[in-house]
C-alpha positions as CSV (number, residue, x, y, z in Angstrom):
1,M,-7.8,-4.7,-3.3
2,I,-9.0,-6.4,-0.1
3,L,-12.3,-4.6,-0.5
4,E,-12.7,-6.1,-4.0
5,V,-12.1,-9.6,-2.5
6,I,-14.7,-9.0,0.2
7,M,-17.2,-7.8,-2.5
8,K,-16.6,-10.8,-4.8
9,E,-16.5,-13.5,-2.1
10,F,-19.2,-12.3,0.3
11,K,-21.3,-10.1,-2.1
12,V,-21.3,-7.2,0.4
13,I,-20.3,-3.6,0.2
14,F,-17.8,-2.8,3.0
15,N,-16.9,0.7,4.1
16,P,-13.1,1.2,3.6
17,G,-12.9,3.3,6.7
18,Y,-13.5,0.3,8.8
19,L,-11.2,-2.1,7.0
20,C,-8.2,-1.6,9.4
21,E,-10.5,-2.1,12.4
22,M,-12.0,-5.3,10.9
23,L,-8.6,-6.8,10.1
24,K,-7.3,-6.0,13.6
25,K,-10.3,-7.7,15.2
26,T,-9.6,-10.8,13.1
27,G,-5.9,-10.8,14.1
28,L,-4.7,-9.6,10.7
29,S,-3.0,-6.4,9.5
30,Y,-2.4,-4.7,6.2
31,Q,0.5,-3.3,4.3
32,R,0.4,-0.4,1.8
33,A,1.9,-1.1,-1.6
34,E,5.0,0.7,-2.7
35,F,5.2,2.3,-6.1
36,V,7.9,0.7,-8.3
37,S,8.8,2.6,-11.5
38,D,9.9,0.8,-14.7
39,R,11.9,3.8,-15.7
40,P,15.7,3.2,-15.5
41,D,16.5,6.7,-14.3
42,D,14.4,6.1,-11.1
43,V,17.2,3.8,-9.8
44,K,19.4,7.0,-9.7
45,H,16.7,8.8,-7.7
46,Q,16.2,5.9,-5.3
47,K,19.9,5.8,-4.5
48,K,19.9,9.6,-3.8
49,K,16.8,9.1,-1.6
50,E,18.5,6.4,0.4
51,R,21.6,8.6,0.9
52,T,19.6,11.6,2.1
53,G,17.4,9.6,4.5
54,G,14.2,9.9,2.4
55,G,14.0,13.7,2.5
56,Y,14.7,13.9,-1.3
57,M,12.2,15.7,-3.5
58,A,12.4,15.3,-7.3
């Protein structure tokens, strides 16, 4: 998503491998998105994952 903004705003193609380094040099950081399902049964799986410390596999 940040790469898309860079392309649109600055009209340059930027190598994604250097994105973290560029953000760090400018004093910024990034955060990966977390998948959120819209299926109601996933709440059940999320609770089990929390109870088991994240080692749960569906």
